[in-house]
Every structure is written in structure tokens, then in C-alpha cells.
Residue, then its C-alpha position, 0 to 999 in steps of 0.5 A: x966037126x961039121x959034115x957035108x950034110x950039115x952044110x947042105x942043110x944050112x945052104x938049103x935054109x939060106x936058099x943057096x944053091x951050092x955045087x959039089x965043089x962048093x959043098x966040099x970047100x965050105x965043109x972044110x972051111x967051116x970045119x976049120x972055123x969051128x975047130x978054131x973056136x973050140x981052141x979059143x974056148x980052151x983059153x983061160x980067161x979068168x981075171x981078164x977084163x973084157x975089151x973091145x980091141x986087142x990094143x988101145x987106140x986113141x984118136x989124134x985130133x986137133x982142138x976145134x977152134x974158130x979161126x978167122x979166114x984171112x983170104x975170104x975174098x980170094x976164096x970166094x973169087x974161085x967160086x963158079x957162082x956166088x951170092x954176096x959172101x957165100x958160095x951159090x950152088x944148084x938146088x938139089x931139093x925141090x919145094 
């Protein structure tokens, strides 16, 4: 269990100014966190492979395929400014 003096020491090392109420609150919160870590350390993990997440997650992505734009001219007509077959945008990087 963590006590108030340890919280004050950590706050001092972190250059934090804590009020009396904050010291009390952090003492309780850090104590709860440390109690939970102690509980997790008692869990039997022999034979359990390490993982990066609790459930398997797969990205759902479409294949990257080249598709010809059928309405190129229509799209370019909406550009505020254009140079031939390209959108023309303001320069943002100076030479």
C-alpha cells in the first residue's frame, strides 16, 4: 500500500504542487492501482502465450486496384483553379 508521504515524494520528484485534497485522492487512486497490479500478479499464466491484445483484430481493407476515372473532366470542372489535367493549388513551401 502506498502512503501519503510516498505520494508527496513522487509529486516533488515530478515537480508537481499538490493540494491536501489531491494528495489524499492520489494516495487512494495509486493504492487501488497497486492493489490491482498485485491481484494480476497472482493470476496463473503458465502456458499462456504472450499477446498484444485480448481479442484478434483484423483490418478489413479492399484490394488496392487501379481504377480508371470515367468522369475526369467533370471532376476537374469543379476545381477552383487547374493546370491542364491537374488541380492547381497555392504554393505552401517557399523556394
